[in-house]
Structures are given as C-alpha cells and as structure tokens.
C-alpha positions in Angstrom: 27.9 138.3 60.6 24.6 136.9 58.9 24.6 135.3 62.6 25.2 138.4 64.3 22.4 140.2 62.3 19.6 138.3 62.6 20.4 137.9 66.4 20.2 141.9 66.4 16.7 142.1 64.6 15.5 139.5 67.2 16.6 141.4 69.8 15.0 144.8 68.4 11.7 142.8 67.9 11.8 141.6 71.8 11.7 145.0 72.3 9.5 146.1 70.6 6.8 142.8 71.8 7.7 143.4 75.8 5.2 145.2 77.5 7.0 145.1 80.7 11.0 145.5 82.4 11.4 141.7 82.1 13.9 140.0 79.9 11.9 138.6 76.7 11.8 134.8 75.4 13.8 136.3 72.3 16.5 138.0 74.7 17.3 134.6 76.2 18.0 132.8 73.2 19.6 135.7 71.5 22.0 135.6 75.4 21.8 131.9 74.9 23.2 131.3 71.9 25.7 134.4 71.9 27.4 133.1 75.0 28.0 129.3 73.2 29.6 130.9 70.5 32.0 132.6 73.0 32.7 130.0 74.8 30.2 129.5 77.7 28.9 126.9 79.3 25.8 127.1 81.0 27.6 127.2 84.4 30.0 130.0 83.3 27.1 132.1 81.9 25.4 131.9 85.1 28.6 133.1 87.1 29.2 135.5 84.8 25.1 137.3 85.3 25.6 136.7 88.7 28.8 138.4 89.5 27.9 141.6 86.7 24.2 141.6 87.2 23.3 139.6 90.4 20.7 137.8 88.8 20.3 134.7 87.0 19.1 134.4 83.0 15.4 134.3 83.6 15.4 137.0 86.1 17.6 139.8 83.8 15.7 143.5 83.3 15.0 143.9 79.4 17.5 146.6 79.4 20.6 144.3 81.1 19.3 141.8 78.4 20.0 144.7 76.1 23.3 145.4 77.6 24.7 142.0 77.2 23.6 141.3 74.0 25.6 144.5 73.1 28.5 143.3 75.2 29.1 139.8 73.6 28.8 141.5 70.0 31.4 143.9 70.7 35.1 143.8 69.9 35.8 143.7 73.8 33.7 140.2 74.1 33.8 138.8 77.9 35.7 135.5 78.6 34.3 132.7 80.5 35.8 132.2 83.8 35.2 128.8 85.7 34.7 130.1 89.5 38.1 129.7 91.9 38.1 130.1 95.8 41.0 130.9 97.7 41.7 129.3 101.3 39.1 130.8 103.1 36.3 129.6 100.3 36.1 133.0 98.6 35.6 133.5 95.0 38.5 135.0 93.1 36.6 135.2 89.9 36.9 138.0 88.0 34.9 139.5 84.7 36.2 141.4 81.7 33.5 143.7 82.2 34.2 146.3 85.4 31.8 146.9 87.7 32.4 149.3 90.9 34.7 147.1 93.6 32.1 147.2 96.0 29.5 146.3 94.3 31.4 143.0 93.1 32.8 142.4 96.1 29.4 142.2 98.0 27.8 140.2 94.9 31.1 137.8 95.3 30.7 137.1 99.0 27.0 136.1 98.5 27.5 133.8 95.6 30.6 132.0 97.0 28.0 131.6 100.5 25.8 130.0 97.7 28.1 127.8 95.4 29.6 126.4 98.7 26.4 125.0 99.7 24.7 121.9 97.6 21.5 122.5 97.0 20.7 118.9 97.0 21.1 117.0 99.5 18.7 113.6 100.7 18.9 110.5 102.4 20.4 107.6 100.0 22.6 110.1 97.9 25.9 107.7 97.5 28.7 109.4 96.0 32.1 111.5 96.7 31.1 114.5 99.0 33.6 117.7 98.6 33.7 119.3 101.6 34.6 123.1 102.1 37.4 122.5 104.6 39.2 120.6 101.3 38.3 117.0 102.5 37.0 114.0 100.2 34.8 111.4 101.7 33.0 109.0 100.2 30.0 107.6 101.5 26.0 107.5 101.5 23.9 110.0 103.5 21.9 107.8 106.3 19.6 110.7 107.7 19.7 114.3 107.8 18.8 116.0 110.8 18.0 119.2 110.7 21.5 120.8 109.6 23.5 117.6 109.8 24.0 115.5 107.2 24.5 111.9 109.0 27.1 110.0 106.5 28.2 106.2 106.6 31.5 106.3 105.2 34.1 103.1 104.7 35.7 105.2 107.8 32.7 105.1 110.1 29.4 107.3 110.4 30.1 111.1 110.3 28.5 113.9 111.3 28.3 116.6 108.8 26.6 120.2 108.4 25.1 120.7 105.2 26.6 124.0 105.1 30.3 122.1 104.5 29.0 120.6 101.5 30.0 121.8 98.2 27.6 121.1 95.2 28.8 119.2 92.8 27.8 119.6 89.3 28.4 117.6 85.9 27.8 118.3 82.3 28.0 114.4 80.5 28.0 114.3 76.6 27.2 110.7 75.8 28.2 109.0 73.0 24.8 110.0 71.0 25.8 113.5 71.6 22.9 113.8 74.1 23.6 116.2 76.8 23.0 116.7 80.8 23.6 118.7 83.4 22.8 118.8 87.0 24.0 118.5 90.3 25.5 114.4 91.4 23.0 112.6 93.6 25.0 109.1 93.0 28.2 108.4 91.1 29.3 104.2 91.4 32.1 102.8 89.1 28.6 101.8 86.9 26.7 104.6 86.5 26.1 108.3 87.3 22.9 109.7 88.8 22.2 113.8 88.2 19.3 115.6 88.5 17.8 117.9 86.0 15.0 120.1 86.2 13.0 117.4 84.4 14.2 113.9 86.9 16.9 112.1 87.6 19.2 111.1 84.6 20.7 107.3 85.1 24.1 107.3 83.0 25.9 104.3 82.0 29.4 105.7 82.4 30.4 103.7 79.4 28.1 105.6 77.3 29.8 108.9 78.3 31.7 110.5 75.8 33.0 114.0 77.5 32.2 114.9 81.2 33.2 117.7 83.0 32.8 118.1 87.0 32.6 121.3 89.1 32.8 120.8 93.0 31.7 124.2 94.7 32.1 126.0 91.2 35.5 125.1 90.6 36.1 122.9 87.4 37.4 119.4 87.2 38.3 118.7 83.7 37.6 115.2 82.2 41.3 114.4 81.6 41.7 113.9 85.3 38.4 112.5 86.2 39.1 109.7 83.9 41.8 108.5 86.5 39.1 107.6 88.6 36.4 106.5 86.4 35.7 103.1 85.7 36.9 101.5 82.1 37.8 98.0 81.5 40.8 97.9 79.7 40.1 94.9 77.3 36.9 94.1 76.1 36.7 90.7 74.0 35.6 90.1 70.5 37.2 86.7 70.6 37.7 84.2 73.1 41.3 82.2 71.4 39.7 81.4 67.9 36.0 81.9 68.4 34.1 84.8 68.5 32.1 86.6 71.1 28.7 88.6 70.6 30.7 92.0 71.4 31.8 93.9 68.3 34.5 96.0 67.9 33.1 100.2 68.7 32.3 102.0 65.5 35.2 103.6 63.8 37.7 100.9 65.2 40.6 99.0 63.6 42.6 96.3 64.8 45.3 93.9 63.6 45.9 90.4 65.4 48.6 87.7 64.7 45.7 86.1 62.5 43.4 88.9 60.9 42.2 92.5 60.9 38.7 93.9 61.0 37.0 97.1 61.1 33.7 98.6 63.2 31.6 100.1 60.8 28.9 100.7 63.8 28.7 99.9 67.5 26.9 96.4 65.9 28.3 95.5 62.7 32.2 95.0 61.7 33.9 93.2 59.2 37.0 91.2 59.2 39.4 89.5 57.2 42.4 86.6 57.5 45.1 88.6 55.6 47.4 86.0 55.4 44.8 83.6 53.0 44.6 87.2 51.3 48.1 87.4 50.7 48.1 83.5 49.1 45.1 84.5 46.7 42.0 83.5 49.1 40.2 86.6 49.4 37.6 86.4 52.2 35.7 88.3 54.5 33.9 87.6 57.5 30.6 90.0 58.6 29.7 90.2 62.4 26.1 91.2 63.2 25.4 92.2 66.8 21.6 92.0 66.5 20.4 91.9 69.7 21.8 94.1 73.0 20.5 94.5 76.1 23.1 96.6 78.6 22.3 97.6 81.8 24.4 99.6 84.7 26.0 96.3 86.1 25.4 93.5 83.6 25.2 93.7 79.4 24.1 90.5 77.0 24.0 90.0 73.6 23.6 87.8 70.6 25.3 88.0 67.4 25.6 86.0 64.2 28.7 85.8 61.6 29.1 84.8 57.9 32.3 84.1 56.7 33.1 83.7 52.4 36.7 82.2 51.0 36.9 83.0 47.1 39.2 80.3 46.9 39.9 78.4 49.9 42.6 75.4 49.4 39.8 72.3 49.7 43.1 70.0 50.9 42.6 71.8 53.8 39.2 70.4 54.7 39.8 67.0 53.5 42.9 67.2 56.0 40.7 68.4 58.6 38.3 65.7 58.4 40.5 63.0 57.8 39.0 60.9 60.7 36.1 60.5 58.0 37.5 59.4 55.0 37.5 55.7 55.1 40.8 54.0 53.8 39.3 50.1 54.7 35.8 49.3 54.6 36.7 45.6 56.5 38.2 47.6 59.5 37.0 50.8 59.4 40.7 52.4 59.1 40.5 56.2 58.3 43.5 58.4 56.7 43.8 59.9 59.9 45.2 56.7 61.3 47.9 56.2 58.6 50.9 58.3 58.5 53.0 59.9 56.2 50.0 59.7 53.6 50.1 63.3 51.3 46.6 64.5 51.5 46.7 65.6 48.0 47.2 62.3 46.5 43.6 61.0 47.7 42.0 63.9 46.1 40.2 64.5 42.9 42.6 66.9 41.0 40.0 68.9 39.9 38.9 70.0 43.2 41.6 71.9 44.7 40.5 75.3 45.5 36.9 76.7 45.6 34.5 78.7 47.2 34.2 78.0 51.1 31.9 79.4 53.6 31.4 79.3 57.4 28.4 80.4 59.5 28.0 81.0 63.7 25.8 82.0 66.3 27.0 83.3 69.7 25.1 84.6 72.6 27.2 86.7 75.3 26.7 87.5 79.3 28.9 89.6 81.1 28.4 91.8 84.2 30.8 93.4 86.8 31.6 91.4 89.7 30.3 92.5 93.4 33.3 93.5 94.6 33.1 96.0 91.9 37.3 95.3 91.0 36.1 93.8 87.7 34.0 91.7 85.3 33.2 88.1 84.5 31.4 86.6 81.1 30.5 83.7 79.4 29.8 83.4 75.8 28.5 80.0 74.3 27.9 79.7 70.4 27.8 77.1 67.9 29.6 77.3 63.8 29.2 75.2 61.3 30.3 75.2 56.7 29.3 74.5 53.6 31.5 71.1 53.5 28.5 69.2 53.0 27.9 70.8 49.6 31.8 70.2 48.5 32.8 66.4 50.1 31.0 64.6 47.1 33.7 66.2 44.8 37.0 66.1 46.8 38.1 62.6 46.9 39.4 61.2 44.0 36.7 59.2 42.1 39.0 56.5 40.9 40.1 55.4 44.5 39.1 53.3 46.9 38.5 55.9 49.9 35.5 57.3 50.9 33.6 59.6 53.3 32.3 57.8 56.0 28.4 57.4 55.9 27.7 58.8 59.0 29.3 61.6 58.7 26.7 64.2 58.0 27.3 67.9 59.6 30.3 69.6 60.5 29.7 71.3 63.4 31.5 73.1 66.3 30.0 74.2 69.8 32.0 76.3 72.2 31.8 78.0 75.5 34.4 80.6 76.7 34.9 82.2 80.4 36.6 85.4 81.2 37.5 87.0 84.4 39.4 90.0 85.2 42.2 89.0 87.5 42.8 93.2 88.0 42.5 95.7 85.7 44.6 94.4 83.3 45.1 91.1 83.1 42.2 88.5 82.3 41.8 84.7 82.9 40.1 83.0 80.0 39.1 80.0 79.2 37.3 77.3 76.5 35.4 74.3 76.2 34.4 73.1 73.0 32.9 69.8 70.6 34.3 69.7 67.5 34.2 66.7 64.6 37.3 68.7 62.7 39.3 69.6 65.8 42.7 68.5 65.7 45.7 68.7 68.7 48.8 70.4 67.3 52.1 71.0 69.3 54.0 74.3 69.5 56.2 73.2 66.9 53.7 72.2 64.5 52.1 75.2 65.0 54.9 77.5 64.1 56.1 76.1 61.6 53.0 75.9 60.1 52.7 79.5 60.7 55.9 80.7 59.4 57.5 77.8 57.4 55.0 76.6 54.7 53.8 78.3 51.5 50.8 80.3 53.7 52.7 82.1 56.3 50.6 83.7 58.3 47.8 81.1 58.2 47.1 78.0 60.4 46.3 75.3 58.0 48.5 72.7 58.1 47.3 69.2 57.7 49.3 67.4 60.9 47.5 67.2 64.2 45.7 64.5 66.4 42.0 64.4 66.4 40.4 64.9 69.8 36.6 65.9 69.3 36.3 67.0 72.7 38.9 69.7 74.3 39.8 72.6 76.3 42.3 75.3 76.5 42.7 78.2 79.1 45.4 80.8 79.4 45.7 84.9 80.4 45.2 88.1 78.4 47.2 91.2 79.6 46.4 94.8 78.1 49.5 96.5 77.8 47.2 99.9 77.9 44.2 100.6 76.6 44.5 99.6 72.6 47.8 97.0 72.9 47.1 93.1 74.5 49.5 90.3 74.6 48.3 86.9 75.7 49.2 83.0 76.2 47.6 79.7 76.3 48.3 75.9 75.7 46.7 75.7 72.0 47.1 76.4 68.8 48.0 79.7 68.1 49.5 79.7 71.6 50.7 83.1 71.6 48.8 86.2 70.5 48.8 90.0 70.4 45.8 91.8 69.6 46.2 95.5 68.7 43.4 98.2 68.5 43.3 101.8 66.6 40.8 104.0 67.6 38.6 107.0 65.9 40.0 106.2 62.5 
C-alpha cells in the first residue's frame, strides 16, 4: 500500500514537471517498478507495451504512461505473457488489456516481423542459431554479403538470409546477483557473450545462477536450458587422502567415509574426522583458498590448511615413524624391523594422548581439454605436522630405544592428477614422498576401519615402510551430489556425498 502511494505521488509530480507530451523520467521509474511487482521482465514488459501501445517505454506519451500506471495499480492488473508463435511465425500473444482487433492484429503482425529478425549479426558470431522455419544450427558467421549470412557449420557452409535468423536474447543472473540482459553473440561450453547497451559482457558459465533465453521472443526456461549447459559433475576437494586447492562451494555440506565438512564461503571450509570425534579426539581442519584466478578455459588456485586434534593417540605417531626408532645402536635395527612388537611397550606411560596438529600448502590447476569434452587438472602440495615438538617425550626413558638422530622433520610431498574420461567418470592418480608412509593391504585397512576400538578411523600400526609410492583409481559421479570410487591403496573404496544449499 505504501509503495502504491509513493508511486502515485511520483506520477502526479512528474505530470506537473513535464512540459511536453513525452513520458517523464519519474513515470518511467514508476512503470518499471510496478511491472516488476506484477511479475514482468524487461522482455515481457516491452512486448506488452508494443502490443497495446505500439511503443517502447522510452517513447511512450505522458498520457499513455499515466494510463499504464493506473492499470498496473487497478484490480484488473495485466498478466505478463511471453510471445509465442504459430506455424506461420505469427505471434499469438494476447493481453489482458483490450484494444481493437484491427489495431492489435496490425501491431502483432508488425512486431512479429521485427522479432523474427536478429537485431545483431556480425562476422565471428559463434553459437546456436535458431531459424524462422524451425531449423537449429551450430556454427560461426564467416561473412555477411548483403542480406545473406555465410555460416560455417560442422555439416558445411550454409548461405542463410538474415531475415530467417531469429533474435536470441538471454537474461542472466550470476551467483553474485549481477544481472545482464541482451542479445547472445557467442556461446561455448565455458562462456557466453551477450551485448548490452554498455558493451559486450563475457560471462563464465560456472558463475551463472539462473538464465532464461528467448528465441525469436519465445522463452526457454532455465530448467530446459540446463540440458545443454556444460557443468562438470565431480569437482574434487581431495585426491585420495590429500587435499586440492579447491574448497566446497558456499553453504554446501559433504560426508565421506572418513570425514565431513561444510563450505562457509567460496574460499573457506571446515572439515573434521568424525570417527576420531567418536573416540574422544575432537578435531577440526580449516581450509582457506587465498588465491584464485579463473578464466573461461582454465582456473588456478592456492590454499593452506591447518588441522588440530585435541586428544590424539600418540602411539599412532610412534607406529607411523617406527622406522626411525632405533632398537640396537650397534647394527641400526629399528622398531620397524621387528615383528610382533607392541608399540605401546616402548612408549612413555605418561605420553599416551595429547594435542597434535598438521599444516599443508597446495596449488591446483585445472583446464578444459581442447576437445571440450571434459577437464584435466594437476595438484601439488606439501604437508608436515607437530611431531618434532612431541617426539622427545614419546619413548620410555628407561628403555634403550631412541630416535634416529638424522630424523628431524616429518614431511609429505605429493602431486595429484585428474582426467575426465567422460562426464561422470574421472581417472585419478597420485605420487608422493612421505617419510611416514606405510603400505597396508586391503584386509589390514578393512580390519583397522571396522574392527578395532577406533572405528571409522585409519590409524592402525601395521604396514611396510615405503617412502616413495603412488596410487591410481577411478571416481564415478552417480549424480550431481553422490560419487563412488575405487583405488589400490588405503582406503581402497571411497564414497562422497554432497548436500547443496543447506
């Protein structure tokens, strides 16, 4: 009610200020605001004005503008209708405002002829062209000779009259709520270029939140447009046990076999190992992407992460680095060389659980393949932990066991690779150098995950030391949110389930 009063005041003042018969600026604002409230878009408003007043908003008379404002505020408000066409290409759009059949028919015929013709055609335009006779072609305009466009398509070069090419307009809302409306100049798997009256706008398709298109004035809803819209099904936040630089999208939750996480923004996410939490070791890992550079065909990023465990089982650290626990100084025998030794038997009884942390840095690069059928990516990172601050207190001081003097810093250097075999299937591979890495068989990993006191956690002491190693496997996107995978080192089987927009 208040809005209606304000708009009425604006209308009255505009009438007093206007010195000629053309629409006043305040009337334009009032019509635009009222039209939006009644569900009109820019395109449907233009269509309504052309049919009923044979004029655009800018060219309305003051009297017609006043009538439109009154109509939008009445109980019998007009309803927005996108124009439709019969088999002859004649507009069948009707309006809730009545005008004489003759004037409506004449106006509709004139406007249909105008809408059928693309307003912008120029060499270099590359997209899907919609023709008046129902044909649809993909191609690039090579040149324009008079009234004929020479368009190169996968099926040959076609000579198409300009008057046969329908106007294609897009209304795009980006994820940051920026909105653009204009004719489509180019359209590829990665980007769409539209022309606004302020210049050409290049929009990365992965940044689009909502889009409607109009082919010759006929609206194609976003739900239908998505059928041909290119989006990768599986965007990886991890490769096996190591992170990539790409975090979860904002307001997205995931759960996997080892952890769960939530994306607070497009740059920051938190994760936790839920199995450790159930065992009393509350933990959190923060992931911050501090650098990101996207283009239409590629994107690069860098991130750091820090994790903190409140009550970490320190015997896991002794087991992990048992190859550096020297048992016999004379021959260099280590704890890893012995069989059947209980790790807890060599530990300080007072050092069983404690605060533990890890930190990592990772760089990621991903690009679209030249064929356009998928993406390829690479990820490089390094990680270490707080073990050096703890190791002097871990071993029993009354025993002969001691840490190798050459062991100063735990490290893990890794390089991951991803390749889209199809829209739903990825090939993954990783190679690493880790002075705490141990190879464990499937049965050992299975028993560790399900059979010991810390279920859903891979923290067993078994395994053969292997500093240099690699792994590969496959990840299948069942749908946009659920993925399953298999590879050949622990944890062997993986699943990953995302929940959007929580």
